[in-house]
C-alpha positions in Angstrom: -0.1 0.3 -0.1 1.4 3.6 -0.9 0.5 6.7 1.2 -2.8 7.7 -0.3 -4.4 4.4 0.1 -3.3 4.5 3.4 -4.8 8.4 4.0 -7.3 7.4 1.9 -8.6 4.8 4.7 -7.7 6.9 7.3 -10.0 9.3 6.1 -12.8 6.7 5.5 -12.6 5.6 8.7 -12.9 9.6 10.1 -15.9 10.1 8.1 -17.5 7.1 9.7 -17.1 7.9 12.9 -18.0 11.7 12.0 -21.1 10.1 10.6 -21.7 7.9 13.6 -21.0 10.7 16.3 -23.6 12.9 14.6 -26.2 10.3 14.2 -25.8 9.8 18.0 -26.1 13.6 18.7 -28.7 14.3 16.2 -26.1 17.2 14.7 -26.5 16.8 10.8 -23.9 19.0 10.1 -21.4 16.4 11.6 -23.2 13.7 9.7 -22.6 15.6 6.1 -18.9 16.0 7.0 -19.0 12.4 7.8 -20.5 11.9 4.3 -17.8 14.1 2.6 -14.7 12.6 4.5 -15.8 9.0 3.7 -16.0 9.8 -0.2 -13.0 12.1 -0.5 -11.3 8.9 1.5 -12.7 6.4 -1.0 -11.5 8.7 -4.2 -8.0 9.3 -2.3 -7.5 5.4 -1.7 -8.8 4.4 -5.4 -6.4 6.8 -6.8 -3.8 5.4 -4.7 -4.9 1.9 -5.9 -4.1 3.1 -9.6 -1.1 4.6 -8.9 0.1 1.5 -7.2 -1.2 -0.6 -10.3 0.4 1.4 -12.6 4.0 1.2 -11.1 3.6 -2.4 -10.8 2.8 -2.8 -14.5 5.7 -0.6 -15.3 8.1 -2.8 -13.1 6.8 -5.7 -15.1 7.6 -3.8 -18.3 11.3 -3.1 -17.2 11.4 -7.2 -16.2 10.5 -8.1 -19.5 12.5 -5.9 -21.3 15.9 -6.7 -19.3 15.3 -10.5 -20.2 
């Protein structure tokens, strides 16, 4: 996992916590912030995963060229 994937998961967790606290306290604004944080975490994790996959593909290609 790369840094973007880790930060994305952290943002997802932060969003889930905010949503839960917002639900428990009937704080709609906090709940909505949690939804946004969770969605941002999904995007960041997806970007990191894509970047990692591209890096792996480049490494595989480099290995094949070396042969």
